[in-house]
C-alpha positions in Angstrom: -57.2 -46.4 -37.1 -56.6 -50.1 -36.7 -56.1 -51.7 -33.2 -53.0 -53.7 -32.7 -51.0 -55.0 -29.7 -47.7 -53.1 -30.4 -46.5 -50.1 -28.4 -43.3 -49.6 -30.5 -43.5 -49.9 -34.2 -40.0 -49.8 -35.8 -39.4 -49.4 -39.5 -36.4 -49.9 -41.7 -35.9 -47.0 -44.1 -34.3 -47.8 -47.4 -36.4 -50.4 -49.2 -39.2 -50.2 -46.7 -40.3 -46.6 -46.4 -38.4 -45.1 -49.4 -37.1 -46.4 -52.7 -33.5 -45.2 -52.6 -31.9 -47.9 -54.7 -31.0 -45.6 -57.6 -29.0 -43.2 -55.4 -27.3 -46.0 -53.5 -26.3 -48.0 -56.7 -25.0 -44.8 -58.4 -23.0 -43.8 -55.4 -21.5 -47.3 -55.0 -20.6 -47.3 -58.7 -18.9 -43.9 -58.4 -16.9 -45.1 -55.4 -15.7 -48.2 -57.3 -14.7 -46.2 -60.4 -12.7 -43.8 -58.2 -10.4 -46.7 -57.3 -10.3 -48.2 -60.8 -12.4 -51.2 -59.8 -15.1 -52.9 -61.8 -18.4 -51.5 -60.7 -20.5 -53.9 -58.5 -23.5 -55.5 -59.9 -26.7 -53.4 -59.0 -28.5 -56.5 -57.8 -25.6 -57.2 -55.4 -25.7 -53.6 -54.2 -29.5 -54.0 -53.5 -28.8 -57.1 -51.5 -26.6 -55.3 -49.0 -28.8 -52.2 -48.5 -29.6 -52.0 -44.8 -26.1 -52.9 -43.6 -23.9 -50.2 -42.3 -21.8 -48.7 -45.1 -18.5 -50.3 -44.2 -20.1 -53.7 -43.7 -21.9 -53.4 -47.1 -18.7 -52.4 -48.9 -16.8 -55.3 -47.3 -19.5 -57.7 -48.6 -19.3 -56.3 -52.1 -15.5 -56.2 -52.2 -14.2 -59.0 -49.9 -10.6 -58.4 -50.7 -10.7 -54.7 -49.6 -8.1 -53.9 -46.9 -8.8 -51.2 -44.3 -7.4 -48.4 -46.5 -9.4 -49.4 -49.5 -12.5 -49.8 -47.4 -12.1 -46.3 -46.0 -11.5 -44.7 -49.4 -14.6 -46.4 -50.9 -16.7 -45.3 -48.0 -15.5 -41.8 -48.2 -16.3 -41.5 -51.9 -19.7 -43.1 -51.4 -20.6 -40.6 -48.7 -19.4 -37.7 -50.9 -21.5 -38.9 -53.8 -24.6 -39.5 -51.7 -24.4 -36.0 -50.2 -24.0 -34.5 -53.7 -27.0 -36.6 -54.9 -29.2 -35.3 -52.1 -28.3 -31.7 -53.1 -29.1 -32.2 -56.8 -32.3 -31.0 -58.4 -32.6 -34.4 -60.0 -32.6 -36.2 -56.6 -35.5 -38.6 -56.1 -36.0 -40.9 -53.1 -39.8 -41.5 -53.2 -41.9 -43.0 -50.6 -43.3 -46.4 -51.6 -47.0 -46.1 -52.6 -49.3 -46.7 -49.7 -46.7 -45.9 -46.9 -48.4 -42.7 -45.7 -51.8 -44.4 -45.6 -50.4 -47.3 -43.7 -48.8 -45.0 -41.1 -52.1 -43.2 -40.7 -54.0 -46.5 -40.2 -51.7 -47.9 -37.5 -50.9 -44.9 -35.4 -52.6 -44.2 -32.1 -52.1 -42.4 -28.8 -50.2 -45.3 -27.3 -48.2 -46.1 -30.4 -44.6 -44.8 -31.0 -43.0 -45.0 -34.4 -39.2 -45.4 -34.7 -36.6 -46.2 -37.4 -33.7 -48.7 -37.5 -31.5 -48.0 -40.5 -28.1 -48.5 -42.1 -28.2 -44.8 -42.9 -26.3 -42.4 -40.7 -28.3 -39.8 -38.7 -27.6 -37.0 -41.1 -28.9 -39.0 -44.1 -31.9 -40.2 -42.2 -32.9 -36.8 -41.1 -32.7 -35.5 -44.7 -35.0 -38.3 -45.8 -37.5 -37.6 -43.1 -37.5 -33.9 -43.7 -37.9 -34.4 -47.5 -41.1 -36.3 -46.9 -42.4 -34.3 -43.9 -42.1 -37.2 -41.6 -39.7 -35.8 -39.0 -42.3 -35.5 -36.2 -43.8 -38.9 -36.8 -40.7 -41.0 -35.9 -39.7 -40.5 -32.3 -36.7 -42.9 -31.9 -34.0 -42.9 -34.6 -31.5 -45.7 -34.6 -28.8 -45.3 -37.2 -25.5 -46.8 -38.4 -23.4 -44.2 -36.5 -25.1 -45.1 -33.2 -25.1 -48.9 -33.2 -23.5 -52.0 -34.8 -24.7 -53.1 -38.2 -27.8 -55.2 -38.6 -28.5 -58.0 -37.7 -27.0 -57.1 -34.3 -29.9 -56.3 -32.1 -28.5 -53.1 -30.6 -30.7 -50.7 -32.6 -33.8 -52.4 -31.3 -32.5 -52.7 -27.8 -31.6 -49.0 -27.8 -35.0 -48.0 -29.2 -36.9 -50.1 -26.6 -34.8 -48.7 -23.7 -35.4 -45.1 -25.0 -39.1 -45.3 -24.9 -39.7 -48.0 -22.3 -41.0 -50.8 -24.5 -40.6 -54.6 -24.0 -39.8 -57.0 -26.8 -43.3 -58.5 -26.6 -44.8 -55.0 -27.5 -42.3 -54.2 -30.2 -42.3 -55.0 -33.9 -39.9 -54.3 -36.8 -41.1 -53.9 -40.3 -38.2 -54.3 -42.8 -37.5 -55.5 -46.3 -34.2 -57.4 -45.8 -33.1 -60.7 -44.2 -30.9 -58.5 -41.9 -34.0 -56.8 -40.5 -35.8 -60.1 -39.7 -32.6 -61.6 -38.2 -32.2 -58.4 -36.1 -35.8 -58.8 -34.8 -35.2 -62.4 -33.9 -31.9 -61.5 -32.1 -33.8 -58.8 -30.1 -36.7 -61.0 -29.3 -39.3 -58.8 -31.1 -41.8 -59.5 -33.7 -40.8 -59.0 -37.4 -42.9 -58.3 -40.4 -41.2 -58.6 -43.8 -41.9 -55.8 -46.4 -42.1 -57.8 -49.6 -42.0 -54.7 -51.8 -38.4 -54.0 -51.0 -34.9 -55.3 -52.0 -35.0 -58.9 -50.7 -37.3 -61.7 -51.9 -40.3 -62.5 -49.7 -39.0 -66.1 -49.5 -35.7 -64.8 -48.0 -37.6 -62.8 -45.4 -39.6 -65.9 -44.4 -36.4 -68.0 -44.1 -34.8 -65.2 -42.0 -37.5 -65.6 -39.4 -40.3 -63.1 -40.4 -43.4 -63.8 -38.5 -45.4 -62.5 -41.4 -44.5 -61.2 -44.9 -46.7 -58.7 -46.7 -46.5 -57.6 -50.3 -48.0 -54.1 -50.0 -48.1 -51.4 -47.3 -51.9 -51.6 -47.4 -51.6 -55.0 -45.8 -49.7 -53.7 -42.7 -52.7 -52.8 -40.4 -54.2 -56.3 -40.7 -50.7 -57.9 -40.3 -50.2 -56.0 -37.1 -53.7 -56.7 -35.7 -53.5 -60.4 -36.4 -49.8 -61.0 -35.9 -50.1 -63.8 -33.4 -52.7 -65.7 -35.4 -52.0 -68.5 -37.9 
């Protein structure tokens, strides 16, 4: 169990804890097809993972009016729920995540999640991997504005009584690192996810790691250069 200075350790979910890109890309494609639109490029879909659904859809389809946005979102949610109920559903943890959690937990450390998922989807993911009890504060798209707005981190800190100086966010997107900066917390880029490590650095990551195994040392030595 590695020592580190953080009381509240927040994680993004999609692209950081779990590899959910296949379900997300397939559900987006189904939504676009339902309206007779050309399917979005999978790389473009991965770039918007982490944003709340409507914000992500608007980024992928800038000409969408409110009615189209609502219809695309409704189909996406329907497809995502159906995918979760399928026997073929796979949303694996990234290799090394469980070991990293074990290494950084401690009696004074609280784990939380800040995600573009809604609460229902997040709880399904946590239950699927037996992680429900490990994450105490759950900040989701139906409880706060989209990243990079700092509300998710502000709410998490208020909920458990942590200060920005003792809070860190681990996430794989530029939106995560910008949210950490906006909230005044530390930010560690998860370079195994959906945004390039260089993008995470440009977005303000204090550190960028390429494997979950590097997380304990990154937390312990965060302030060192």
